[in-house]
N, CA, C, O and the ligand as a Tripos MOL2 file, in Angstrom:
@<TRIPOS>MOLECULE
protein
  225   223    57     0     0
PROTEIN
NO_CHARGES

@<TRIPOS>ATOM
      1 N         149.5220  132.8450    7.4070 N.3       1 MET1
      2 CA        148.1540  133.0160    7.8970 C.3       1 MET1
      3 C         147.4620  131.7250    8.2650 C.2       1 MET1
      4 O         147.3780  130.8350    7.4190 O.2       1 MET1
      5 N         146.9840  131.5780    9.4230 N.am      2 ALA2
      6 CA        146.2370  130.3820    9.8050 C.3       2 ALA2
      7 C         144.8840  130.3060    9.2030 C.2       2 ALA2
      8 O         144.0870  131.2440    9.2160 O.2       2 ALA2
      9 N         144.6660  129.1600    8.6830 N.am      3 VAL3
     10 CA        143.2980  128.9240    8.1440 C.3       3 VAL3
     11 C         142.4820  128.1280    9.0610 C.2       3 VAL3
     12 O         142.9330  127.0600    9.4740 O.2       3 VAL3
     13 N         141.3430  128.5350    9.4150 N.am      4 MET4
     14 CA        140.3380  127.7230   10.3280 C.3       4 MET4
     15 C         139.4730  127.1540    9.4290 C.2       4 MET4
     16 O         138.8020  127.7750    8.6040 O.2       4 MET4
     17 N         139.4980  125.8110    9.6180 N.am      5 ASP5
     18 CA        138.5590  124.8180    8.7420 C.3       5 ASP5
     19 C         137.8560  123.9810    9.6790 C.2       5 ASP5
     20 O         138.2970  122.8740    9.9870 O.2       5 ASP5
     21 N         136.6500  124.5090   10.2100 N.am      6 GLY6
     22 CA        135.8620  123.5340   11.0480 C.3       6 GLY6
     23 C         134.3910  123.7050   10.4150 C.2       6 GLY6
     24 O         134.0410  124.6150    9.6620 O.2       6 GLY6
     25 N         133.6140  122.6450   10.8770 N.am      7 CYS7
     26 CA        132.2340  122.6300   10.4180 C.3       7 CYS7
     27 C         131.4570  123.9020   10.9980 C.2       7 CYS7
     28 O         130.4760  124.3790   10.4270 O.2       7 CYS7
     29 N         131.9780  124.3930   12.1600 N.am      8 GLU8
     30 CA        131.2660  125.4680   12.6590 C.3       8 GLU8
     31 C         131.3400  126.7590   11.8140 C.2       8 GLU8
     32 O         130.3500  127.4760   11.6730 O.2       8 GLU8
     33 N         132.6000  127.0540   11.2250 N.am      9 SER9
     34 CA        132.8110  128.2320   10.6400 C.3       9 SER9
     35 C         131.8130  128.1730    9.2790 C.2       9 SER9
     36 O         131.2960  129.1980    8.8350 O.2       9 SER9
     37 N         131.6190  126.9020    8.7010 N.am     10 LYS10
     38 CA        130.7370  126.7490    7.5560 C.3      10 LYS10
     39 C         129.3390  127.2030    7.8590 C.2      10 LYS10
     40 O         128.7030  127.9140    7.0800 O.2      10 LYS10
     41 N         128.8130  126.7180    9.1680 N.am     11 LYS11
     42 CA        127.4560  126.9800    9.3450 C.3      11 LYS11
     43 C         127.1530  128.3090    9.6040 C.2      11 LYS11
     44 O         125.9990  128.7350    9.5710 O.2      11 LYS11
     45 N         128.3700  129.1590    9.9230 N.am     12 ARG12
     46 CA        128.2780  130.5400   10.2120 C.3      12 ARG12
     47 C         128.3640  131.3850    8.9410 C.2      12 ARG12
     48 O         128.1820  132.6020    8.9790 O.2      12 ARG12
     49 N         128.6220  130.7750    7.9000 N.am     13 THR13
     50 CA        128.7740  131.6990    6.6500 C.3      13 THR13
     51 C         127.5180  132.5110    6.2860 C.2      13 THR13
     52 O         126.4320  131.9640    6.0980 O.2      13 THR13
     53 N         127.7120  133.8430    6.1930 N.am     14 PRO14
     54 CA        126.6260  134.6590    5.8350 C.3      14 PRO14
     55 C         126.1220  134.2810    4.4300 C.2      14 PRO14
     56 O         126.9490  133.8900    3.6050 O.2      14 PRO14
     57 N         124.7130  134.3780    4.0780 N.am     15 VAL15
     58 CA        124.2780  134.2140    2.8590 C.3      15 VAL15
     59 C         123.9360  135.5760    2.0810 C.2      15 VAL15
     60 O         123.5580  136.5550    2.7240 O.2      15 VAL15
     61 N         124.0530  135.6140    0.9190 N.am     16 LEU16
     62 CA        123.8830  136.8300    0.1900 C.3      16 LEU16
     63 C         122.2760  136.7290   -0.2300 C.2      16 LEU16
     64 O         121.7890  135.7310   -0.7620 O.2      16 LEU16
     65 N         121.5570  137.9050    0.0920 N.am     17 LYS17
     66 CA        120.1960  138.0370   -0.3800 C.3      17 LYS17
     67 C         119.8810  139.4100   -0.7840 C.2      17 LYS17
     68 O         120.4150  140.4350   -0.3620 O.2      17 LYS17
     69 N         118.8820  139.2950   -1.7180 N.am     18 GLU18
     70 CA        118.4080  140.6050   -2.3590 C.3      18 GLU18
     71 C         117.1150  141.0300   -1.5560 C.2      18 GLU18
     72 O         116.1240  140.3110   -1.4250 O.2      18 GLU18
     73 N         117.2500  142.1690   -1.0900 N.am     19 ILE19
     74 CA        116.0630  142.7160   -0.3640 C.3      19 ILE19
     75 C         115.6380  144.0790   -0.9740 C.2      19 ILE19
     76 O         116.4520  144.7410   -1.6160 O.2      19 ILE19
     77 N         114.4290  144.4760   -0.7840 N.am     20 LYS20
     78 CA        113.9000  145.6710   -1.5190 C.3      20 LYS20
     79 C         114.2160  146.8320   -0.6020 C.2      20 LYS20
     80 O         114.0330  146.7860    0.6150 O.2      20 LYS20
     81 N         114.7200  147.9190   -1.2800 N.am     21 CYS21
     82 CA        114.9360  149.1980   -0.6070 C.3      21 CYS21
     83 C         113.7580  149.7240   -0.0190 C.2      21 CYS21
     84 O         112.7850  149.7810   -0.7700 O.2      21 CYS21
     85 N         113.5860  150.2010    1.3750 N.am     22 PRO22
     86 CA        112.4040  150.6890    1.9010 C.3      22 PRO22
     87 C         112.1140  152.0890    1.2990 C.2      22 PRO22
     88 O         110.9520  152.4900    1.2370 O.2      22 PRO22
     89 N         113.1320  152.8250    0.8630 N.am     23 GLN23
     90 CA        112.8860  154.0490    0.2210 C.3      23 GLN23
     91 C         112.4370  153.9980   -1.1850 C.2      23 GLN23
     92 O         111.4940  154.7280   -1.4890 O.2      23 GLN23
     93 N         112.9850  153.2240   -2.1130 N.am     24 CYS24
     94 CA        112.7720  153.3370   -3.4620 C.3      24 CYS24
     95 C         112.4320  152.0770   -4.1920 C.2      24 CYS24
     96 O         112.1300  152.1060   -5.3850 O.2      24 CYS24
     97 N         112.4760  150.9570   -3.4880 N.am     25 GLY25
     98 CA        112.1650  149.6480   -3.9810 C.3      25 GLY25
     99 C         113.1240  148.9270   -4.7970 C.2      25 GLY25
    100 O         112.9590  147.7970   -5.2560 O.2      25 GLY25
    101 N         114.2880  149.7810   -4.9600 N.am     26 GLU26
    102 CA        115.3140  149.0160   -5.6770 C.3      26 GLU26
    103 C         115.9840  147.7380   -4.8580 C.2      26 GLU26
    104 O         115.9890  147.6760   -3.6290 O.2      26 GLU26
    105 N         116.4790  146.8530   -5.6250 N.am     27 GLU27
    106 CA        116.9740  145.5650   -4.8440 C.3      27 GLU27
    107 C         118.3660  145.8500   -4.3350 C.2      27 GLU27
    108 O         119.1900  146.4060   -5.0610 O.2      27 GLU27
    109 N         118.6600  145.4570   -3.0260 N.am     28 ILE28
    110 CA        119.9400  145.6300   -2.5500 C.3      28 ILE28
    111 C         120.4080  144.4420   -2.1410 C.2      28 ILE28
    112 O         119.6610  143.6970   -1.5060 O.2      28 ILE28
    113 N         121.7740  144.0570   -2.4480 N.am     29 GLU29
    114 CA        122.3080  142.8730   -2.0430 C.3      29 GLU29
    115 C         122.8980  143.0400   -0.5780 C.2      29 GLU29
    116 O         123.6780  143.9510   -0.3000 O.2      29 GLU29
    117 N         122.4680  142.0930    0.3340 N.am     30 VAL30
    118 CA        122.9940  142.2690    1.6860 C.3      30 VAL30
    119 C         123.3650  140.9290    2.0610 C.2      30 VAL30
    120 O         122.8490  139.9660    1.4950 O.2      30 VAL30
    121 N         124.2940  140.7860    3.0520 N.am     31 PHE31
    122 CA        124.7060  139.5130    3.6990 C.3      31 PHE31
    123 C         124.0920  139.2500    4.9210 C.2      31 PHE31
    124 O         124.3860  139.9970    5.8530 O.2      31 PHE31
    125 N         123.1490  138.1710    5.1500 N.am     32 LEU32
    126 CA        122.5190  137.9330    6.3010 C.3      32 LEU32
    127 C         123.0820  136.6250    6.9140 C.2      32 LEU32
    128 O         123.5480  135.6950    6.2550 O.2      32 LEU32
    129 N         122.9780  136.6780    8.2560 N.am     33 ARG33
    130 CA        123.3250  135.4530    9.1510 C.3      33 ARG33
    131 C         122.1550  135.2570   10.0560 C.2      33 ARG33
    132 O         122.0000  136.0950   10.9440 O.2      33 ARG33
    133 N         121.3560  134.3230    9.9640 N.am     34 ASP34
    134 CA        120.2340  134.0220   10.7330 C.3      34 ASP34
    135 C         119.3090  135.2260   10.6900 C.2      34 ASP34
    136 O         118.8180  135.6600   11.7320 O.2      34 ASP34
    137 N         119.0610  135.7790    9.4980 N.am     35 SER35
    138 CA        118.1850  136.7890    9.2240 C.3      35 SER35
    139 C         118.6020  138.1730    9.5890 C.2      35 SER35
    140 O         117.8460  139.1330    9.4410 O.2      35 SER35
    141 N         119.8930  138.2780   10.0990 N.am     36 PHE36
    142 CA        120.3530  139.6290   10.4490 C.3      36 PHE36
    143 C         121.4220  139.9990    9.6130 C.2      36 PHE36
    144 O         122.2710  139.1750    9.2740 O.2      36 PHE36
    145 N         121.4520  141.3210    9.2110 N.am     37 VAL37
    146 CA        122.4650  141.8210    8.3960 C.3      37 VAL37
    147 C         123.7510  141.8640    9.0750 C.2      37 VAL37
    148 O         123.9160  142.3920   10.1750 O.2      37 VAL37
    149 N         124.7260  141.2490    8.3360 N.am     38 VAL38
    150 CA        126.1130  141.3400    9.0040 C.3      38 VAL38
    151 C         127.0890  142.4050    8.4980 C.2      38 VAL38
    152 O         128.2160  142.4850    8.9870 O.2      38 VAL38
    153 N         126.6990  143.1740    7.5860 N.am     39 GLU39
    154 CA        127.4320  144.1780    6.9650 C.3      39 GLU39
    155 C         126.6070  145.3050    6.4400 C.2      39 GLU39
    156 O         125.6020  145.0200    5.7880 O.2      39 GLU39
    157 N         126.9340  146.6110    6.6600 N.am     40 ASP40
    158 CA        126.1930  147.6540    6.2030 C.3      40 ASP40
    159 C         126.1020  147.5270    4.6110 C.2      40 ASP40
    160 O         127.0940  147.1300    3.9990 O.2      40 ASP40
    161 N         125.0260  147.8320    3.9910 N.am     41 ALA41
    162 CA        124.7190  147.7660    2.5760 C.3      41 ALA41
    163 C         124.1710  149.0370    2.0690 C.2      41 ALA41
    164 O         123.2040  149.5180    2.6590 O.2      41 ALA41
    165 N         124.6430  149.6010    1.1110 N.am     42 THR42
    166 CA        123.9700  150.8670    0.5410 C.3      42 THR42
    167 C         123.2900  150.7310   -0.7440 C.2      42 THR42
    168 O         123.7950  150.1250   -1.6890 O.2      42 THR42
    169 N         122.0540  151.3390   -0.7840 N.am     43 CYS43
    170 CA        121.2210  151.1270   -1.9270 C.3      43 CYS43
    171 C         121.9010  151.8870   -3.1840 C.2      43 CYS43
    172 O         122.2310  153.0630   -3.0340 O.2      43 CYS43
    173 N         122.0930  151.3050   -4.2920 N.am     44 PRO44
    174 CA        122.7400  151.8700   -5.4240 C.3      44 PRO44
    175 C         121.8080  153.0620   -6.0410 C.2      44 PRO44
    176 O         122.2510  153.9930   -6.7130 O.2      44 PRO44
    177 N         120.6340  152.8950   -5.7420 N.am     45 GLU45
    178 CA        119.7270  153.9580   -6.4040 C.3      45 GLU45
    179 C         119.6590  155.2340   -5.6000 C.2      45 GLU45
    180 O         119.8560  156.3180   -6.1480 O.2      45 GLU45
    181 N         119.3800  155.1300   -4.2910 N.am     46 CYS46
    182 CA        119.0330  156.2890   -3.4880 C.3      46 CYS46
    183 C         120.0200  156.6020   -2.4180 C.2      46 CYS46
    184 O         120.1020  157.6830   -1.8360 O.2      46 CYS46
    185 N         120.7490  155.5680   -2.2180 N.am     47 GLY47
    186 CA        121.9140  155.7760   -1.1390 C.3      47 GLY47
    187 C         121.4340  155.4240    0.3270 C.2      47 GLY47
    188 O         122.1080  155.7000    1.3190 O.2      47 GLY47
    189 N         120.2440  154.8070    0.3710 N.am     48 HIS48
    190 CA        119.6880  154.4580    1.7490 C.3      48 HIS48
    191 C         120.6610  153.3140    2.1920 C.2      48 HIS48
    192 O         121.1750  152.5360    1.3880 O.2      48 HIS48
    193 N         120.8740  153.2810    3.5820 N.am     49 VAL49
    194 CA        121.7410  152.3710    4.0830 C.3      49 VAL49
    195 C         121.0380  151.3760    5.0000 C.2      49 VAL49
    196 O         120.3130  151.7660    5.9150 O.2      49 VAL49
    197 N         121.2700  150.0250    4.7340 N.am     50 ILE50
    198 CA        120.6980  148.9200    5.4160 C.3      50 ILE50
    199 C         121.9000  148.6860    6.3800 C.2      50 ILE50
    200 O         123.0290  148.3550    6.0170 O.2      50 ILE50
    201 N         121.4670  148.9230    7.7470 N.am     51 HIS51
    202 CA        122.4740  148.7340    8.8150 C.3      51 HIS51
    203 C         122.8270  147.3280    9.2290 C.2      51 HIS51
    204 O         122.0470  146.3790    9.1430 O.2      51 HIS51
    205 N         124.0990  147.2640    9.6990 N.am     52 GLU52
    206 CA        124.2440  145.9850   10.2270 C.3      52 GLU52
    207 C         123.3930  145.7140   11.4940 C.2      52 GLU52
    208 O         123.1030  146.6020   12.2950 O.2      52 GLU52
    209 N         123.0190  144.4280   11.6130 N.am     53 GLY53
    210 CA        122.1950  144.1860   12.9040 C.3      53 GLY53
    211 C         120.6690  144.2090   12.6230 C.2      53 GLY53
    212 O         119.8930  143.6990   13.4300 O.2      53 GLY53
    213 N         120.2340  144.8020   11.4740 N.am     54 GLU54
    214 CA        118.8340  144.7560   11.1440 C.3      54 GLU54
    215 C         118.3560  143.5340   10.7500 C.2      54 GLU54
    216 O         119.0880  142.7790   10.1090 O.2      54 GLU54
    217 N         117.0460  143.1770   11.0880 N.am     55 LYS55
    218 CA        116.4590  141.8310   10.7250 C.3      55 LYS55
    219 C         115.7080  141.8640    9.4890 C.2      55 LYS55
    220 O         114.8140  142.7040    9.3820 O.2      55 LYS55
    221 N         115.9750  140.9820    8.4450 N.am     56 HIS56
    222 CA        115.2770  140.8030    7.2620 C.3      56 HIS56
    223 C         114.9740  139.4690    6.7790 C.2      56 HIS56
    224 O         114.3530  139.3200    5.7270 O.2      56 HIS56
    225 ZN        116.9030  152.8700   -2.5040 Zn       57 ZN57
@<TRIPOS>BOND
     1     1     2 1
     2     2     3 1
     3     3     4 2
     4     3     5 am
     5     5     6 1
     6     6     7 1
     7     7     8 2
     8     7     9 am
     9     9    10 1
    10    10    11 1
    11    11    12 2
    12    11    13 am
    13    13    14 1
    14    14    15 1
    15    15    16 2
    16    15    17 am
    17    17    18 1
    18    18    19 1
    19    19    20 2
    20    19    21 am
    21    21    22 1
    22    22    23 1
    23    23    24 2
    24    23    25 am
    25    25    26 1
    26    26    27 1
    27    27    28 2
    28    27    29 am
    29    29    30 1
    30    30    31 1
    31    31    32 2
    32    31    33 am
    33    33    34 1
    34    34    35 1
    35    35    36 2
    36    35    37 am
    37    37    38 1
    38    38    39 1
    39    39    40 2
    40    39    41 am
    41    41    42 1
    42    42    43 1
    43    43    44 2
    44    43    45 am
    45    45    46 1
    46    46    47 1
    47    47    48 2
    48    47    49 am
    49    49    50 1
    50    50    51 1
    51    51    52 2
    52    51    53 am
    53    53    54 1
    54    54    55 1
    55    55    56 2
    56    55    57 am
    57    57    58 1
    58    58    59 1
    59    59    60 2
    60    59    61 am
    61    61    62 1
    62    62    63 1
    63    63    64 2
    64    63    65 am
    65    65    66 1
    66    66    67 1
    67    67    68 2
    68    67    69 am
    69    69    70 1
    70    70    71 1
    71    71    72 2
    72    71    73 am
    73    73    74 1
    74    74    75 1
    75    75    76 2
    76    75    77 am
    77    77    78 1
    78    78    79 1
    79    79    80 2
    80    79    81 am
    81    81    82 1
    82    82    83 1
    83    83    84 2
    84    83    85 am
    85    85    86 1
    86    86    87 1
    87    87    88 2
    88    87    89 am
    89    89    90 1
    90    90    91 1
    91    91    92 2
    92    91    93 am
    93    93    94 1
    94    94    95 1
    95    95    96 2
    96    95    97 am
    97    97    98 1
    98    98    99 1
    99    99   100 2
   100    99   101 am
   101   101   102 1
   102   102   103 1
   103   103   104 2
   104   103   105 am
   105   105   106 1
   106   106   107 1
   107   107   108 2
   108   107   109 am
   109   109   110 1
   110   110   111 1
   111   111   112 2
   112   111   113 am
   113   113   114 1
   114   114   115 1
   115   115   116 2
   116   115   117 am
   117   117   118 1
   118   118   119 1
   119   119   120 2
   120   119   121 am
   121   121   122 1
   122   122   123 1
   123   123   124 2
   124   123   125 am
   125   125   126 1
   126   126   127 1
   127   127   128 2
   128   127   129 am
   129   129   130 1
   130   130   131 1
   131   131   132 2
   132   131   133 am
   133   133   134 1
   134   134   135 1
   135   135   136 2
   136   135   137 am
   137   137   138 1
   138   138   139 1
   139   139   140 2
   140   139   141 am
   141   141   142 1
   142   142   143 1
   143   143   144 2
   144   143   145 am
   145   145   146 1
   146   146   147 1
   147   147   148 2
   148   147   149 am
   149   149   150 1
   150   150   151 1
   151   151   152 2
   152   151   153 am
   153   153   154 1
   154   154   155 1
   155   155   156 2
   156   155   157 am
   157   157   158 1
   158   158   159 1
   159   159   160 2
   160   159   161 am
   161   161   162 1
   162   162   163 1
   163   163   164 2
   164   163   165 am
   165   165   166 1
   166   166   167 1
   167   167   168 2
   168   167   169 am
   169   169   170 1
   170   170   171 1
   171   171   172 2
   172   171   173 am
   173   173   174 1
   174   174   175 1
   175   175   176 2
   176   175   177 am
   177   177   178 1
   178   178   179 1
   179   179   180 2
   180   179   181 am
   181   181   182 1
   182   182   183 1
   183   183   184 2
   184   183   185 am
   185   185   186 1
   186   186   187 1
   187   187   188 2
   188   187   189 am
   189   189   190 1
   190   190   191 1
   191   191   192 2
   192   191   193 am
   193   193   194 1
   194   194   195 1
   195   195   196 2
   196   195   197 am
   197   197   198 1
   198   198   199 1
   199   199   200 2
   200   199   201 am
   201   201   202 1
   202   202   203 1
   203   203   204 2
   204   203   205 am
   205   205   206 1
   206   206   207 1
   207   207   208 2
   208   207   209 am
   209   209   210 1
   210   210   211 1
   211   211   212 2
   212   211   213 am
   213   213   214 1
   214   214   215 1
   215   215   216 2
   216   215   217 am
   217   217   218 1
   218   218   219 1
   219   219   220 2
   220   219   221 am
   221   221   222 1
   222   222   223 1
   223   223   224 2
@<TRIPOS>SUBSTRUCTURE
     1 MET1         2 RESIDUE 1 A MET
     2 ALA2         6 RESIDUE 1 A ALA
     3 VAL3        10 RESIDUE 1 A VAL
     4 MET4        14 RESIDUE 1 A MET
     5 ASP5        18 RESIDUE 1 A ASP
     6 GLY6        22 RESIDUE 1 A GLY
     7 CYS7        26 RESIDUE 1 A CYS
     8 GLU8        30 RESIDUE 1 A GLU
     9 SER9        34 RESIDUE 1 A SER
    10 LYS10       38 RESIDUE 1 A LYS
    11 LYS11       42 RESIDUE 1 A LYS
    12 ARG12       46 RESIDUE 1 A ARG
    13 THR13       50 RESIDUE 1 A THR
    14 PRO14       54 RESIDUE 1 A PRO
    15 VAL15       58 RESIDUE 1 A VAL
    16 LEU16       62 RESIDUE 1 A LEU
    17 LYS17       66 RESIDUE 1 A LYS
    18 GLU18       70 RESIDUE 1 A GLU
    19 ILE19       74 RESIDUE 1 A ILE
    20 LYS20       78 RESIDUE 1 A LYS
    21 CYS21       82 RESIDUE 1 A CYS
    22 PRO22       86 RESIDUE 1 A PRO
    23 GLN23       90 RESIDUE 1 A GLN
    24 CYS24       94 RESIDUE 1 A CYS
    25 GLY25       98 RESIDUE 1 A GLY
    26 GLU26      102 RESIDUE 1 A GLU
    27 GLU27      106 RESIDUE 1 A GLU
    28 ILE28      110 RESIDUE 1 A ILE
    29 GLU29      114 RESIDUE 1 A GLU
    30 VAL30      118 RESIDUE 1 A VAL
    31 PHE31      122 RESIDUE 1 A PHE
    32 LEU32      126 RESIDUE 1 A LEU
    33 ARG33      130 RESIDUE 1 A ARG
    34 ASP34      134 RESIDUE 1 A ASP
    35 SER35      138 RESIDUE 1 A SER
    36 PHE36      142 RESIDUE 1 A PHE
    37 VAL37      146 RESIDUE 1 A VAL
    38 VAL38      150 RESIDUE 1 A VAL
    39 GLU39      154 RESIDUE 1 A GLU
    40 ASP40      158 RESIDUE 1 A ASP
    41 ALA41      162 RESIDUE 1 A ALA
    42 THR42      166 RESIDUE 1 A THR
    43 CYS43      170 RESIDUE 1 A CYS
    44 PRO44      174 RESIDUE 1 A PRO
    45 GLU45      178 RESIDUE 1 A GLU
    46 CYS46      182 RESIDUE 1 A CYS
    47 GLY47      186 RESIDUE 1 A GLY
    48 HIS48      190 RESIDUE 1 A HIS
    49 VAL49      194 RESIDUE 1 A VAL
    50 ILE50      198 RESIDUE 1 A ILE
    51 HIS51      202 RESIDUE 1 A HIS
    52 GLU52      206 RESIDUE 1 A GLU
    53 GLY53      210 RESIDUE 1 A GLY
    54 GLU54      214 RESIDUE 1 A GLU
    55 LYS55      218 RESIDUE 1 A LYS
    56 HIS56      222 RESIDUE 1 A HIS
    57 ZN57       225 GROUP 0 **** ****
């Protein structure tokens, strides 16, 4: 497996952030890149889904 190691890929690394669930207020961990969600995240409390592409 080839490993890409450039500066560019490091800049693009998503950051983990806790945001509040709009439904119940529980904290949900989501991965953001430039404030946009990069991966769907589900609230552990109520099951609300934070969708990929949402801005936070
Ligand atoms: Zn929730």
